[in-house]
C-alpha positions in Angstrom: -35.8 2.1 7.5 -32.9 3.2 5.3 -29.2 2.9 6.2 -27.2 6.0 5.3 -23.5 5.7 4.6 -21.5 8.7 5.7 -18.9 9.9 3.2 -16.2 11.5 5.4 -13.7 13.7 3.6 -11.2 13.0 6.4 -11.0 9.4 5.4 -10.9 9.9 1.6 -9.8 12.2 -1.1 -7.4 12.7 -3.9 -3.8 11.4 -3.3 -0.9 12.1 -5.5 2.2 12.7 -3.5 5.3 10.5 -3.7 4.0 8.3 -0.9 1.5 8.2 1.9 -1.0 6.1 3.9 -4.6 5.0 3.3 -6.2 4.6 6.7 -9.6 3.6 7.9 -11.4 6.2 10.0 -10.3 6.3 13.7 -7.3 4.1 13.0 -5.6 2.6 15.1 -9.0 2.5 16.9 -12.0 0.6 15.5 -13.6 2.2 12.5 -17.3 3.4 13.0 -20.4 1.8 11.6 -22.1 2.9 8.3 -19.1 4.7 7.0 -17.9 5.0 3.4 -14.5 6.4 2.3 -13.3 6.8 -1.2 -9.7 7.6 -2.2 -8.2 8.2 -5.6 -4.5 7.9 -6.3 -3.3 9.9 -9.3 0.5 9.9 -9.7 2.5 12.5 -11.5 3.5 12.1 -15.1 5.5 8.9 -15.9 5.0 7.5 -12.5 3.3 4.2 -11.4 1.8 3.0 -8.1 3.0 0.4 -5.6 0.8 -0.6 -2.7 1.9 -2.7 0.3 -0.8 -4.1 2.6 0.7 -5.2 5.9 -2.6 -6.4 7.4 -6.3 -5.7 7.2 -8.7 -6.2 10.1 -12.4 -6.3 9.0 -15.4 -7.6 10.9 -17.0 -10.4 9.0 -20.6 -11.1 10.3 -22.6 -11.1 7.1 -21.2 -11.7 3.7 -18.9 -8.8 2.9 -20.7 -6.4 5.3 -17.4 -4.5 5.7 -15.3 -4.3 2.5 -12.2 -2.8 1.1 -11.7 -2.8 -2.6 -9.0 -1.3 -4.9 -9.4 -1.0 -8.6 -8.8 1.1 -11.7 -12.0 3.2 -11.4 -15.3 3.1 -9.5 -16.9 1.1 -12.4 -17.5 -2.4 -11.2 -16.2 -3.7 -14.5 -12.8 -2.0 -14.1 -9.7 -4.1 -13.2 -9.6 -5.0 -9.5 -6.2 -5.1 -7.9 -7.3 -6.1 -4.3 -10.5 -6.9 -2.4 -11.1 -8.0 1.2 -14.1 -8.4 3.4 -12.5 -10.3 6.2 -9.3 -10.0 8.3 -6.1 -10.8 6.5 -2.8 -10.7 8.5 -0.5 -12.0 5.8 1.3 -9.0 4.0 0.9 -8.5 0.3 2.4 -6.1 -2.2 1.3 -5.3 -5.7 1.6 -2.7 -8.4 -1.4 -1.1 -9.9 -2.5 -2.4 -13.3 -3.2 1.1 -14.4 -1.7 4.5 -13.8 -4.4 5.5 -11.3 -6.3 3.8 -8.6 -9.7 4.0 -6.9 -10.1 2.7 -3.3 -13.3 2.2 -1.5 -13.9 1.2 2.2 -17.4 0.7 3.4 -18.7 -0.6 6.8 -22.1 -1.8 7.7 -24.2 -1.1 10.8 -23.0 -4.1 12.8 -19.7 -4.8 14.6 -16.5 -3.0 13.8 -12.7 -3.8 13.8 -9.3 -2.2 13.8 -9.3 -1.5 10.1 -6.1 -0.8 8.2 -3.2 1.6 7.5 -1.9 0.9 4.0 1.2 2.6 2.6 1.4 3.4 -1.1 4.2 4.9 -3.1 4.6 6.3 -6.7 7.8 5.6 -8.6 9.4 6.3 -11.9 7.8 4.1 -14.5 11.3 3.4 -15.9 11.8 1.1 -12.9 8.6 -0.9 -13.5 10.4 -4.2 -14.3 12.5 -4.0 -11.2 9.6 -3.1 -8.9 7.6 -6.0 -10.4 10.6 -8.3 -9.6 10.6 -7.2 -6.0 6.8 -7.7 -5.7 6.8 -11.1 -7.3 9.9 -12.3 -5.3 8.4 -15.1 -3.2 11.1 -14.7 -0.6 9.5 -11.4 0.4 6.5 -13.3 1.9 7.9 -16.7 2.8 9.5 -16.1 6.1 8.4 -14.4 9.3 11.4 -12.1 9.1 10.4 -10.7 5.8 6.7 -10.4 6.8 7.9 -8.4 9.8 9.6 -5.9 7.6 6.4 -5.2 5.8 4.7 -4.6 9.2 7.4 -2.4 10.7 6.3 1.2 10.2 9.8 2.7 10.4 11.5 0.2 8.0 8.5 0.4 5.7 8.8 4.2 5.6 12.5 4.0 4.7 11.7 1.5 1.9 8.9 3.7 0.5 11.1 6.8 0.6 13.8 5.1 -1.4 11.5 3.6 -3.9 9.8 7.0 -4.5 13.1 8.9 -4.8 16.2 6.7 -5.0 18.4 9.6 -3.8 16.7 9.3 -0.5 18.9 6.3 0.0 21.4 8.7 1.6 18.8 10.3 3.8 17.5 7.0 5.1 20.8 5.0 4.9 20.4 3.7 8.4 16.9 2.3 7.7 18.1 0.9 4.4 21.0 -0.8 6.0 18.6 -2.3 8.6 16.6 -3.7 5.6 19.8 -5.2 4.2 20.7 -6.8 7.5 17.3 -8.4 7.6 18.0 -9.9 4.2 15.6 -8.2 1.9 15.4 -10.0 -1.5 18.3 -9.4 -3.8 15.8 -7.8 -6.2 15.7 -4.8 -3.8 19.5 -4.4 -4.0 19.3 -4.6 -7.8 16.7 -1.8 -7.7 19.0 0.4 -5.6 22.0 -0.3 -7.8 20.2 0.4 -11.1 18.1 3.4 -9.9 21.0 5.2 -8.3 23.2 4.6 -11.4 20.4 6.3 -13.4 20.6 9.2 -11.0 24.3 9.4 -11.6 25.4 8.0 -8.3 27.9 5.1 -8.0 27.6 2.7 -5.1 
């Protein structure tokens, strides 16, 4: 017999807004069997992509029966930014190696799991060095406190809004202050200081 993978438009598509979420079908419930979803992120002009993966729950029965992969394009030879075929509960953040991204999720016909809800944000490429510093700052992942920030939907949303559009600092100032109280890496404070100065705002 043949296994047919269902490509559901509801769990895929073209993404290009300032920020959003990539979610497995039926999240936060378990994803269905034999499902394939493909997303493409295409930022606006002079913008880059940041992805934060709080956690991923995939059922591993056979070798990579359920898989999530993120890369530059659908070509297997393209640069791969992230790949998982098992549960990963440690948060990770990365910037795309290219100005666009192709994401594929595929499940097999066996057991399922809770899947994922992965936020992404596009930002002004002028801030690339600062964003890279935040992502590479080991303090962001070393403590439970910082890992909690990357799993808190409300705090994460405030972080994404400000990275996408620094002037949102004033809209989400309570959330940003909460981030500061939880001792975000100093690299985030540098990003705020520099980006708001570029926007003509003095802190």
